[in-house]
N, C-alpha and C positions, 0 to 999 in steps of 0.2 A: 455704778449702777447699769443695770443691762435695760436696754431699750425694750418698748413693747414688740418690737420685730424680733429680737433676739430671745425673749421670754417664750413668744410663740413657737418660734423655730425650735427651741429646745423642747417644749412641752410635745410637738409633732415628732420630733425625732426620737424621744424616749418611747413614745407609742410605736412608732415605725420599727425601732430595734427591738422592742419586746415581742412585736407580731412575728418578725423574721425569725427571731431567737425560739420563741414558745413553739412555732409551727415548723421548725427546721426548714425553712424554705431556701436558704441559701447554702450551697455546698461548693467545695473546692473544685474549680475547673467549669463551673455553670456558664453555660452562654445563655444570656437572657434577652429575649425580644420584648420590648415595652410596647403594648398596644396604645399609640399615642392619638387620641380623638381629637385634642385641641382643647378640651375642657379643663376646668380648674383641677379635676381630679387627677387626670393624666399628667398634666403639668406638674404637679406637686408631686406625683410618682416618680417621674423623670428626675426631679431635682434631688430627692432624697435617694434614690437608687444610684444616681451618678456620684453622690457624695460617699455613698457605703462602698461603691466600687473602687474608690481609692485607698481603700483600707487593705492591708496585706493579705489578711486571712479572715474568711476564705478568700481565696483568689478568684473572681468572678468578671466576666465581660459583658458589657450591655450594648445594645442598639435599640432603635426604635422605629417603629413602621406607622405611617399615617395613611389610612384606606379612605380614599374618596369614593363616593357613590353617585354614578350618573343620575340616577333616577330620583334622588332626593336634592331639593335646594337647601343643602346644609354644608356651608363652606367654612373652612378656617383659612386663616391667614398663612398661607405656605411660607412667605418669607418670615413672618414672625417664628413660626414653629421651627423653622431652620435655624434661625440666630439663637432661638432659646436654646435648642439642643446643642448648638455649636458652642454656646457659652458654658455649658456643662459638660463638654467633651464627649458628647454621644453622638455618634452617626446617626443619621436620620434618612429613611427611605419613605419615598411617597409613591403610592400606586393608586390605580383606579380600577373600580369593578362596578357592576351593575346587576339588577335582577329581573327576572322576566316578569313584566307588569301584569301578564295575565294571571299570575299568582295572587293579585290583589282580590281576585273573585273569592277565594278561600281563606287568606291569611291576611291579617292586618299589616300595612305598610312598616310598622315598627318591627314586627316580627321578621319579615323578609329582609329589610335593610341590615338588622343584626345579624340574621343567619349569614348572610352573604359577606358582610365584613369580617365576622369572625372565621368564616370558611377561607377568605383571602389571607387572613392573618395565620391561621394554620398552615396553609399551603406555603407561604413565604417562610415561615419557621423551619418547616421540614426541609425545604428546598436548599436553605441555607445553613444547616447544621446547628440550629439551636435546640436546646433541650428543654427550656422552659419559656413560658410566656407569662409576662407580668401585666396585670390588669389593674387599674386605678379604682377599684371598688372600695368604699370605705364601710366602716360599722354600720352607718345607716342605711347604705344599699343592702347589706346582708339581712338587717333585720326586717327592712320592708319587704325583701323577698319571702322571708319566712311568714309574714302576716299574709302575704299574697298567696301562697301555697296552702296556707291554711283556710283562707276565705274561699279560695275559687277551685282548689285542687283536692282538700281535703287531706293533706299531707303535711307531716311536720318536717320540713325540709328547707334548705336554702343553697345559696352560692358558698361552697366551701372555701376556706382560707387556702387550702391546698388541694388539688385534684389532679391525681395522675390518671391520664386519657387510657382506656383501655384499648383502642383500636390504633394508636399511634404512640410513638415514643416521645410524648411531650407531657409535661407537668404545669398545670395552671397555678399561678401563684398569686396572691392579693396582698401585697406588703403592707397597704394601709387598712388592714382589716380592724384594727384597734383604734384607729383615728376617727374622730367625730367630723361629721361633715361641716358643721359650724366653724370649727377650728381651720378647715381648708378653705372656707370662704372667706373667712378672716385674713388669712395668709395671703390669699389672691388679692384682696384689697390692697394689702400693705405693699405687696411686692409688684402690684399693677399687672398682674396676668392679664393678657389681652383675651377677649371673647371672640367666639366665632364671627364671621361676617353676617351670616345669615342664620337665623333660628329656625330649627326643624318645625315644619307646619304641622307636624302630629305630636310634638312632645307634650302638649297639655291635654290632649284627648286620648288617654291612656288609663288603664286600671292601676298602673304604677303611680301615676300622679294622683289618682284619687286615693291610694293607700298612703302616700306620702301625707296628705292633708288628714286622713284618720288617724295615722301615727302621732302626727303632732298633737292632735285633741287628746289622744290617750297619754302622751307623755306629760301633758299639762296635769292631768288628774294624778299621774304617778310618775314623777321625774326619775325615780328608780327603775322604771319598767325596762329600759334597755339591757340593764345588768340582769335582771331576771331572764328575761328572754336568752341573752347570751349565755348564762350559766346553764340553762335548759339545753341549749345547742350543743354545749360542751359535753354535758352529761350523757346525751344520747349519740355523741359521736358523729355530729352532723358537719362540724366544721373542717374535718379532714376526710 
């Protein structure tokens, strides 16, 4: 009889494989850079991509990058991340960047932190010959973004499962796009993923956190809501 851990791993693996296959994320010769924030989602992503990279076809290679931000007191345990990546056979790079705090007058800290982390990730990928960047967004992230854009922007759009950049030779992939956050949270507990040392001081004060709570209330009213929104996104071609 399989253990709860094995059953959960198989459940996530099935959705991971379906997501990468349905959206054609992995191709022979890909050099993929994982954005490793240190949170449960990116740790889960590294674990399953590392497992997938050991399969002969398609032949892919993966490395990971952790970007530190000087301006924000949000730290992950570097030694833990290094050991976690090493245990899965994935080379890990750690770099530090920052943003101009004058920008806080016009943009929220979360926007600037995310923008400059992403900018550093893109630059590292381009400078080191990667053709794809893998991010740890799961199905709930994609659905929350959809509702955020509807509520605040008046557009039906989201973060796609696969996005080919127009101005640079990079493709963004989200291999956990079919995985539920609750399953990742359960896996993190079973496998004892370590949490970051300090929690971001801005993480609870954001529209995204408000939307998360709204979404949870909506899903209680209709547990099938996530699949309805997902089908609509697919029908309108918003996931690629």
